[in-house]
C-alpha positions in Angstrom: 296.8 110.2 14.2 294.8 109.4 17.3 294.7 106.5 19.1 291.5 105.5 17.5 293.1 105.7 14.2 296.1 103.9 15.2 293.7 101.1 16.6 292.1 100.7 13.7 294.8 100.5 11.4 296.7 98.0 13.6 293.3 95.9 13.2 293.5 96.5 9.7 297.3 95.2 9.5 296.3 92.4 11.5 293.8 91.4 9.0 296.0 91.9 6.1 298.6 89.5 7.8 296.3 87.0 7.7 295.2 87.3 4.3 291.9 88.5 5.1 290.6 91.2 2.5 289.9 94.6 4.6 286.4 95.1 2.5 284.2 98.5 3.4 282.0 96.4 5.7 285.2 95.5 7.4 286.9 98.8 7.7 283.6 99.8 9.0 283.7 97.1 11.8 287.2 98.0 12.7 286.2 101.7 13.2 283.5 100.8 15.7 285.5 98.4 17.4 288.5 100.7 17.6 285.8 103.4 19.0 284.4 101.1 21.5 285.0 102.2 25.1 282.7 99.8 26.6 282.8 95.8 26.4 280.4 95.0 23.3 279.4 91.5 22.2 279.3 91.1 18.6 275.5 91.4 18.4 276.2 95.0 19.6 279.6 95.6 17.4 277.1 94.2 14.3 274.1 96.7 15.4 276.8 99.9 15.7 278.9 98.6 12.4 275.3 98.4 10.7 274.9 102.0 11.3 278.0 102.9 9.4 277.5 100.4 7.0 273.9 98.7 6.4 275.4 96.0 4.5 277.8 94.8 7.7 276.8 91.1 7.7 276.8 89.1 11.5 279.2 86.7 9.7 281.7 89.2 8.5 281.7 90.1 12.6 282.3 86.9 13.8 285.0 86.0 10.9 286.8 89.3 11.7 286.7 89.1 15.5 288.2 85.8 15.3 291.1 86.9 13.3 291.5 89.9 15.4 291.8 87.6 18.4 294.3 85.0 16.9 296.3 87.7 16.2 296.4 89.4 19.5 295.1 92.9 18.9 291.5 92.3 20.7 291.0 90.2 23.9 287.4 88.2 24.3 286.1 88.1 27.5 283.7 85.8 28.9 282.1 87.1 31.5 279.7 84.9 33.6 276.0 84.9 32.6 276.7 86.1 29.4 278.1 86.0 26.1 281.5 86.8 24.8 282.9 90.6 25.0 285.4 92.2 23.3 288.1 95.0 23.6 291.1 95.9 22.2 294.3 94.4 23.5 296.5 97.5 23.7 294.5 99.0 26.5 296.6 99.5 29.8 296.0 96.9 32.4 292.9 96.5 34.2 290.4 94.4 36.2 286.8 93.8 35.6 283.6 94.6 37.9 280.7 93.0 36.5 277.0 94.1 37.4 275.2 91.1 37.9 272.0 92.8 37.7 272.6 95.1 34.6 275.5 93.3 32.8 277.6 96.7 32.9 281.1 96.1 33.4 283.4 98.4 35.2 287.0 98.7 34.5 289.2 99.4 37.4 293.0 99.2 38.6 293.9 98.9 42.2 297.9 99.4 42.9 296.8 97.4 46.2 295.4 94.4 44.4 298.6 94.5 42.0 301.0 94.5 45.1 298.9 91.7 47.2 299.2 89.4 43.9 302.8 90.0 43.4 303.5 89.2 47.3 301.5 86.2 47.1 302.8 84.4 43.9 306.5 86.0 45.2 305.5 83.5 48.6 305.1 80.6 46.5 308.0 80.9 44.7 306.5 82.7 41.3 306.3 85.8 39.6 303.2 87.2 38.2 303.3 87.2 34.5 299.3 87.8 33.5 296.4 87.9 35.4 292.8 88.7 35.0 290.4 89.5 37.8 286.7 89.4 37.8 284.7 90.7 40.6 280.8 89.9 40.0 278.7 92.3 42.2 275.1 93.9 43.0 274.8 97.3 44.0 274.8 97.3 47.7 271.4 98.8 49.1 272.0 102.1 50.8 270.2 103.2 54.2 269.3 106.8 54.3 
């Protein structure tokens, strides 16, 4: 079983745990969500799911996303300047850089940042349990 298949199965189990029927339309959406390597919004997920099954409704997308978020199998990101975007919760920890001009979301991990955050928390008598870091950026103009 691939990571994508396992992720889709976990999402399906989360829906069943909430008593939500796993219909053909939801199966299409779960596959799309499990395969997503970016951070699509609900409209983009709807568009992709309709490529698999043209009967998928936007209402089904929103309802399914809500249940999956409540079950903790996806994360909702509310990046500034845009609507909610989603990603699977089983991804290794990472932070996000958001391009203000294009809306592109770049995932990154920095051991230096992780160490600095832990050090700052320790200096104040705390231990980091969870954090999110979002950098809002514009491409630098390069001079030739």
